[in-house]
Wavefront OBJ file of the C-alpha trace (Angstrom):
o trace
v -0.203 0.020 -0.231
v 1.416 3.282 -1.161
v 2.567 5.893 1.654
v -0.473 7.826 3.610
v -3.107 5.292 1.950
v -5.934 3.882 4.037
v -7.621 1.561 1.652
v -9.860 4.675 0.336
v -10.523 4.462 -3.254
v -10.808 8.044 -4.485
v -13.294 9.197 -7.087
v -11.818 8.510 -10.545
v -12.672 11.481 -12.181
v -10.760 13.707 -9.461
v -7.757 15.842 -10.916
v -4.682 17.399 -8.735
v -2.309 20.363 -9.921
v 0.685 20.274 -7.785
v 2.606 23.718 -8.224
v 6.065 23.414 -6.466
v 9.441 25.000 -7.511
v 11.765 22.317 -5.867
v 11.748 19.343 -8.377
v 12.148 16.676 -4.928
v 8.764 17.936 -3.260
v 6.911 18.136 -7.023
v 7.861 14.839 -7.470
v 7.264 13.268 -4.036
v 4.155 14.504 -4.555
v 3.281 13.816 -8.299
v 3.929 10.345 -7.346
v 1.839 10.263 -4.405
v -1.063 11.581 -5.976
v -0.443 9.221 -8.593
v -0.520 6.518 -6.419
v -3.877 7.268 -4.762
v -5.626 7.373 -8.161
v -5.638 11.220 -8.911
v -4.999 12.553 -12.567
v -2.323 14.732 -11.593
v -0.823 17.789 -13.438
v 1.950 20.022 -12.001
v 3.501 23.056 -12.817
v 6.799 24.886 -11.104
v 5.766 28.631 -11.417
v 2.482 30.507 -10.629
v 2.350 31.209 -14.156
v 2.320 28.029 -15.523
v -0.470 26.996 -12.687
v -2.868 29.628 -13.866
v -2.547 28.386 -17.226
v -2.566 24.708 -16.942
v -5.764 25.421 -14.415
v -7.713 27.423 -16.794
v -7.392 24.483 -19.207
v -8.172 21.624 -17.569
v -9.939 22.743 -14.459
v -8.207 20.276 -11.823
v -10.807 19.412 -8.888
v -7.537 20.448 -6.459
v -4.997 22.464 -6.239
v -1.684 21.806 -3.955
v 0.142 24.903 -3.761
v 3.587 26.563 -2.685
v 3.618 29.326 -1.303
v 7.486 30.963 -1.431
v 8.503 30.715 -5.531
v 10.261 32.628 -7.793
v 8.470 34.979 -9.737
v 4.381 34.986 -8.665
v 4.313 33.311 -5.177
v 1.717 31.259 -4.244
v -0.313 33.803 -2.551
v -0.428 36.150 -6.013
v -0.877 32.883 -7.841
v -4.238 32.097 -5.359
v -5.570 35.790 -5.575
v -5.513 35.399 -9.796
v -7.032 32.068 -9.692
v -10.114 33.332 -7.561
v -10.499 36.813 -9.535
v -10.876 34.153 -12.792
v -14.473 32.916 -12.812
v -13.105 29.602 -14.483
v -11.025 29.119 -11.424
v -12.568 30.512 -8.613
v -14.348 27.894 -7.180
v -11.171 25.329 -7.250
v -10.446 24.585 -3.820
v -6.211 25.237 -2.788
v -4.346 24.151 0.058
v -1.154 26.003 0.605
v 2.101 24.291 1.128
v 4.696 26.021 3.352
v 7.480 26.163 5.585
v 6.323 29.563 6.908
v 4.068 28.662 9.835
v 3.512 31.973 11.025
v -0.144 33.154 12.220
v 0.032 35.849 9.744
v 0.784 33.875 6.763
v -1.572 31.217 7.661
v -4.434 33.967 7.952
v -3.402 35.201 4.500
v -3.559 32.173 3.052
v -6.873 31.751 4.292
v -7.874 34.654 3.797
v -7.569 34.416 -0.148
v -9.875 32.117 -0.105
v -7.311 29.066 0.599
v -9.277 25.782 2.101
v -6.394 24.490 4.059
v -2.733 25.059 5.115
v 0.196 22.364 5.206
v 3.187 22.715 6.612
v 6.543 21.760 5.153
v 8.099 19.008 5.712
v 5.080 17.369 4.361
v 3.888 14.611 6.114
v 2.502 12.356 3.285
v -0.372 10.310 5.312
v -1.733 13.723 6.558
v -1.357 14.928 2.785
v -3.414 12.590 1.787
v -5.951 12.549 3.866
v -6.453 16.142 3.784
v -6.993 16.064 -0.020
v -9.443 13.278 0.425
v -11.186 15.364 2.491
v -11.511 18.692 0.536
v -12.254 16.526 -2.664
v -15.181 15.297 -0.815
v -16.376 18.718 0.166
v -15.658 19.616 -3.340
v -17.693 16.590 -4.725
v -20.888 17.673 -2.467
v -20.637 21.258 -3.049
v -20.253 21.002 -6.757
v -23.245 19.110 -6.786
v -25.866 21.472 -5.055
v -23.654 24.102 -7.312
v -24.622 22.654 -10.276
v -28.257 22.433 -9.179
v -28.345 25.488 -8.604
v -26.489 26.661 -11.566
v -28.559 24.385 -13.845
v -31.629 25.747 -12.581
v -30.366 29.594 -13.332
v -28.948 28.780 -16.911
v -32.708 28.048 -17.523
v -34.180 30.565 -16.496
v -31.828 33.104 -17.534
v -31.103 31.523 -20.929
v -35.460 31.424 -21.370
v -36.598 32.869 -24.449
v -39.698 34.252 -22.636
v -39.699 36.646 -19.972
v -40.372 35.505 -16.623
v -41.557 37.618 -13.406
v -42.027 36.286 -10.144
v -44.990 38.647 -8.152
v -46.195 38.841 -5.076
v -49.770 38.788 -4.074
v -49.707 42.166 -3.027
v -48.370 42.879 -6.984
v -44.861 43.952 -5.957
v -42.190 42.252 -8.586
v -39.888 40.321 -6.806
v -37.608 39.097 -9.818
v -37.401 38.985 -13.424
v -35.026 37.379 -15.831
v -32.928 38.859 -18.843
v -35.544 38.454 -21.228
v -38.397 39.934 -19.511
v -36.107 43.068 -18.912
v -35.137 43.177 -22.330
v -38.702 43.023 -23.835
v -39.790 45.802 -21.280
v -36.635 48.117 -21.703
v -35.371 47.831 -18.168
v -31.711 47.080 -16.319
v -31.119 43.944 -14.598
v -32.720 44.134 -11.150
v -34.449 47.474 -12.302
v -38.301 46.013 -12.356
v -37.682 44.197 -8.687
v -39.505 46.167 -5.906
v -42.292 47.647 -8.587
v -45.615 47.209 -8.667
v -47.646 45.939 -11.685
v -49.650 49.070 -11.803
v -46.293 50.306 -13.522
v -46.260 47.918 -16.421
v -50.362 46.990 -16.961
v -53.542 49.042 -17.718
v -55.040 49.886 -13.969
v -58.076 47.980 -14.879
v -56.328 45.074 -15.881
v -53.784 45.397 -13.009
v -56.744 45.395 -10.760
v -58.396 41.783 -11.852
v -54.819 40.218 -11.722
v -54.577 41.578 -8.024
v -58.517 40.288 -7.204
v -57.139 36.902 -8.297
v -54.128 37.000 -6.478
v -56.219 37.839 -3.335
v -58.632 35.230 -3.992
v -55.303 32.461 -4.042
v -53.957 33.676 -1.047
v -57.122 33.247 0.906
v -57.977 29.855 -0.435
v -54.704 28.117 -1.825
v -56.159 24.920 -2.473
v -58.993 26.324 -4.821
v -56.637 28.482 -6.674
v -55.658 27.867 -10.292
v -53.751 28.969 -13.168
v -55.158 32.331 -14.381
v -54.378 31.029 -17.996
v -52.946 33.134 -21.082
v -53.988 36.381 -22.010
v -52.950 39.229 -24.682
v -52.111 42.086 -22.481
v -50.359 45.920 -23.512
v -47.280 45.871 -21.089
v -45.704 49.801 -20.924
v -41.759 50.053 -22.191
v -40.002 51.737 -20.074
v -39.441 54.091 -22.621
v -43.226 54.775 -22.805
v -44.298 52.799 -25.594
v -46.471 49.894 -25.716
v -45.537 46.488 -26.144
v -48.189 43.709 -27.121
v -47.359 40.264 -25.229
v -49.369 37.601 -23.945
v -49.149 36.790 -20.547
v -49.382 33.486 -18.410
v -49.996 33.453 -14.631
v -49.519 30.328 -12.634
v -49.744 30.266 -8.736
v -47.327 28.773 -6.665
v -47.113 28.413 -2.984
v -43.525 28.565 -0.896
v -43.376 30.426 2.368
v -45.714 32.658 0.579
v -47.957 33.014 -2.004
v -46.277 33.900 -5.602
v -46.853 34.108 -9.079
v -44.986 32.920 -12.007
v -45.583 35.156 -14.739
v -44.253 33.968 -18.541
v -44.228 36.811 -21.054
v -44.209 35.883 -24.937
v -43.579 38.639 -27.410
v -46.369 38.344 -30.106
v -45.257 41.372 -32.658
v -41.644 41.240 -33.647
v -39.574 38.946 -31.371
v -38.973 36.069 -34.320
v -37.035 38.985 -35.876
v -33.275 38.274 -33.977
v -34.171 34.310 -34.222
v -34.119 34.724 -38.330
v -31.038 37.041 -38.324
v -29.273 34.682 -36.143
v -30.654 31.824 -38.656
v -29.128 33.606 -41.323
v -25.374 34.257 -39.607
v -22.725 32.057 -41.387
v -22.048 28.525 -39.668
v -18.777 28.121 -42.110
v -15.515 28.895 -40.611
v -14.578 31.514 -43.344
v -10.460 30.677 -43.549
v -10.840 26.733 -44.322
v -14.742 26.160 -45.144
v -15.629 23.767 -42.705
v -17.950 24.347 -39.898
v -17.306 27.159 -37.395
v -17.859 27.212 -33.598
v -21.472 28.515 -33.672
v -22.485 25.598 -35.712
v -20.705 22.756 -34.095
v -22.182 24.076 -30.898
v -25.715 24.258 -31.950
v -25.134 20.781 -33.983
v -23.466 19.289 -30.401
v -26.346 20.445 -28.336
v -28.866 18.442 -30.859
v -26.428 15.625 -30.432
v -26.217 15.492 -26.988
v -29.964 15.496 -26.133
v -30.784 12.569 -29.070
v -28.022 10.669 -27.350
v -29.514 11.719 -23.814
v -32.685 10.115 -25.210
v -31.476 7.101 -26.844
v -28.593 6.197 -24.930
v -26.141 5.970 -27.430
v -22.394 6.756 -27.097
v -21.163 10.206 -28.632
v -17.464 10.927 -29.278
v -16.222 13.825 -29.339
v -12.132 14.309 -30.705
v -9.985 17.493 -30.227
v -7.044 18.372 -32.150
v -4.352 20.881 -32.106
v -1.794 21.513 -34.676
v 1.640 21.328 -32.709
v 4.255 24.080 -32.392
v 1.758 26.029 -34.756
v 3.054 29.060 -33.250
v 6.798 27.975 -34.719
v 5.253 27.382 -37.774
v 3.889 30.758 -38.193
v 7.107 32.552 -36.936
v 9.231 30.460 -39.190
v 7.000 30.365 -42.717
v 4.740 33.334 -42.038
v 1.147 33.586 -41.654
v 0.005 33.325 -45.198
v 1.746 29.859 -45.046
v -0.112 29.023 -41.856
v -3.314 29.842 -43.240
v -2.593 28.040 -46.149
v -1.398 24.692 -43.819
v -4.490 25.186 -41.534
v -6.531 24.976 -45.093
v -5.169 21.460 -45.896
v -5.196 20.396 -42.153
v -8.938 21.111 -41.905
v -9.970 19.407 -45.160
v -7.728 16.543 -44.213
v -9.883 16.426 -40.878
v -12.966 17.081 -42.465
v -12.730 13.804 -44.715
v -13.305 11.580 -42.245
v -16.585 13.347 -41.396
v -18.617 11.033 -43.635
v -22.095 10.227 -42.020
v -25.022 12.884 -41.409
v -24.419 12.678 -37.719
v -20.687 13.164 -37.889
v -19.218 17.227 -38.379
v -15.807 18.374 -38.565
v -15.168 22.140 -37.460
v -12.354 24.717 -36.942
v -12.951 25.758 -32.977
v -10.635 28.397 -32.796
v -6.822 29.045 -33.873
v -5.110 26.023 -34.586
v -7.802 24.149 -32.163
v -10.327 21.811 -34.337
v -13.090 19.318 -33.368
v -14.892 16.408 -34.443
v -17.992 14.994 -33.393
v -19.099 10.949 -33.924
v -22.858 10.380 -32.808
v -23.228 6.635 -32.149
v -19.928 5.874 -31.784
v -18.369 4.204 -29.222
v -14.521 4.791 -27.420
v -13.087 2.387 -29.642
v -14.403 3.136 -32.402
v -13.488 6.885 -31.734
v -9.946 6.590 -30.794
v -9.604 4.427 -34.630
v -11.240 7.226 -36.154
v -8.609 9.790 -34.312
v -5.421 7.583 -35.015
v -6.783 7.933 -38.647
v -7.215 11.502 -38.963
v -3.642 11.716 -37.122
v -2.053 9.702 -40.018
v -3.374 11.128 -42.520
v -2.301 14.663 -41.222
v 1.176 13.407 -40.734
v 1.155 11.276 -44.110
v 0.248 14.761 -45.685
v 3.769 15.564 -45.323
v 3.410 19.514 -44.779
v 7.169 21.249 -43.893
v 7.298 22.287 -41.017
v 11.395 22.635 -40.583
v 11.140 24.170 -36.600
v 9.010 21.474 -34.816
v 11.271 19.692 -32.245
v 8.725 16.841 -33.046
v 8.447 15.981 -36.784
v 9.823 17.173 -40.070
v 5.696 17.498 -41.131
v 2.848 19.590 -39.691
v 1.063 16.733 -36.592
v -1.493 16.966 -34.307
v -1.947 16.082 -30.746
v -5.662 14.685 -30.187
v -7.844 13.680 -27.558
v -10.608 11.889 -27.685
v -13.506 11.515 -24.961
v -16.879 9.304 -25.055
v -19.964 9.536 -22.870
v -23.416 8.079 -22.879
v -24.741 11.582 -21.596
v -27.749 11.003 -18.823
v -30.202 13.824 -18.198
v -28.173 14.959 -15.219
v -24.712 15.435 -17.434
v -23.163 18.508 -18.784
v -21.766 18.627 -22.617
v -18.566 20.778 -20.418
v -17.778 17.275 -19.220
v -17.210 16.022 -22.749
v -15.021 18.936 -23.541
v -12.797 18.721 -20.051
v -12.287 15.142 -21.090
v -11.204 15.321 -24.306
v -9.105 18.132 -23.262
v -7.337 16.304 -20.956
v -6.678 13.877 -22.920
v -5.032 16.270 -25.400
v -2.957 17.661 -23.120
v -1.965 14.212 -22.331
v -1.290 13.578 -25.864
v 0.851 16.726 -25.695
v 2.868 15.666 -22.583
v 3.917 12.263 -24.076
v 5.384 13.591 -26.953
v 2.725 15.206 -29.123
v 1.618 13.658 -32.693
v -0.283 11.185 -30.625
v -3.531 10.121 -30.053
v -4.781 9.739 -26.062
v -8.220 8.878 -25.027
v -10.084 9.777 -21.927
v -11.466 6.594 -20.346
v -14.552 6.817 -18.003
v -13.377 8.175 -14.515
v -11.239 11.011 -17.026
v -8.032 9.129 -16.934
v -6.001 9.392 -20.389
v -4.541 6.054 -21.939
v -2.952 5.389 -25.294
v -5.010 5.171 -28.210
v -4.231 2.258 -29.625
v -1.155 -0.367 -29.828
v 0.409 1.805 -32.631
v 0.820 5.229 -30.201
v 3.880 5.241 -27.640
l 1 2 3 4 5 6 7 8 9 10 11 12 13 14 15 16 17 18 19 20 21 22 23 24 25 26 27 28 29 30 31 32 33 34 35 36 37 38 39 40 41 42 43 44 45 46 47 48 49 50 51 52 53 54 55 56 57 58 59 60 61 62 63 64 65 66 67 68 69 70 71 72 73 74 75 76 77 78 79 80 81 82 83 84 85 86 87 88 89 90 91 92 93 94 95 96 97 98 99 100 101 102 103 104 105 106 107 108 109 110 111 112 113 114 115 116 117 118 119 120 121 122 123 124 125 126 127 128 129 130 131 132 133 134 135 136 137 138 139 140 141 142 143 144 145 146 147 148 149 150 151 152 153 154 155 156 157 158 159 160 161 162 163 164 165 166 167 168 169 170 171 172 173 174 175 176 177 178 179 180 181 182 183 184 185 186 187 188 189 190 191 192 193 194 195 196 197 198 199 200 201 202 203 204 205 206 207 208 209 210 211 212 213 214 215 216 217 218 219 220 221 222 223 224 225 226 227 228 229 230 231 232 233 234 235 236 237 238 239 240 241 242 243 244 245 246 247 248 249 250 251 252 253 254 255 256 257 258 259 260 261 262 263 264 265 266 267 268 269 270 271 272 273 274 275 276 277 278 279 280 281 282 283 284 285 286 287 288 289 290 291 292 293 294 295 296 297 298 299 300 301 302 303 304 305 306 307 308 309 310 311 312 313 314 315 316 317 318 319 320 321 322 323 324 325 326 327 328 329 330 331 332 333 334 335 336 337 338 339 340 341 342 343 344 345 346 347 348 349 350 351 352 353 354 355 356 357 358 359 360 361 362 363 364 365 366 367 368 369 370 371 372 373 374 375 376 377 378 379 380 381 382 383 384 385 386 387 388 389 390 391 392 393 394 395 396 397 398 399 400 401 402 403 404 405 406 407 408 409 410 411 412 413 414 415 416 417 418 419 420 421 422 423 424 425 426 427 428 429 430 431 432 433 434 435 436 437 438 439 440 441 442 443 444 445 446 447 448 449 450
């Protein structure tokens, strides 16, 4: 049994980032975390730690305080200031045990403080504890975020109204329809929006429900004229439904029945093709992925995502120029697109030198084989890359992730898995395919990969 092991089997999807400028300490901690079953990333500077954290979304960060350049305190400050990394728990490690240093660490948002020299069983215990706390916290946070995202992304305007007619909450669509800033309508009265006679009718309905909640029913949908903040009249459908929590409340849904379709039509006419490579662009891919994700959720079929990154592309541009770089990207894109043969496959340029491939109804083994075929195809093009330390030709590093999505799953999980696998391919030498198995552990794609 490894040092500090207690027989506890950690979640297989846990990823830990270790940040320490001391090679011996970094190596010992990395071995310990790998032995514990965690996917482990390492950085020896604060700057590198920030890059990795924003890319791979670790579940926990072990952060040394005393480092050259950006120290651990500043690294933590920047982690907590960035929306992508602000919720990642940070455990400080330091030989500085003065009370002021410990307090400063907690003030910056750290969840724990380990004193050096480290006692490895204690490190394991504290890491397990924080990962368990994070898992519970993330579940609650994701549920709240999912509900908030649904409300904020609704095309219909939503109001929550109290029994006395006071507006308690509005969503962005409602604010946009009526010309108000966020939270500006909260605290106002429905008299500010509706004709007095209509407002009085609703108030009487609210009063009846508040007195006898068991007899209340939905008020149904009716067409109303609502006053826009600028004074104009807006024609809307308003649906009111009662809801009793700690007090009687009413959910109002507003549907624009005048010109709300104009913006949707404009979005549908927007270009869905990347102008440089002539394959699908990110907008098209995201829309396509959402549809296939929902279909896979219904059918239980596997969905595979392939993420590709051109190796050392900055060196390619620097040595051969941006015109050559554009031509190289075009040739790589066409090679990638030639492997998306079905109507349920899609290749896209996702940004810069990064490409993505989606294969619906494709399991991990088949996706790995397709990814290896793409890698070999691009290498076989023999597009000269004179400055590459990996190969004389343009090559790509590829990550593959496969899921059978369920209702509670998030598309981001698929991307994180593929990103982590691609990162593993780069760490292992580039021009490789790595597959993220269940539990987000990167392995070789096939026998032909190192």
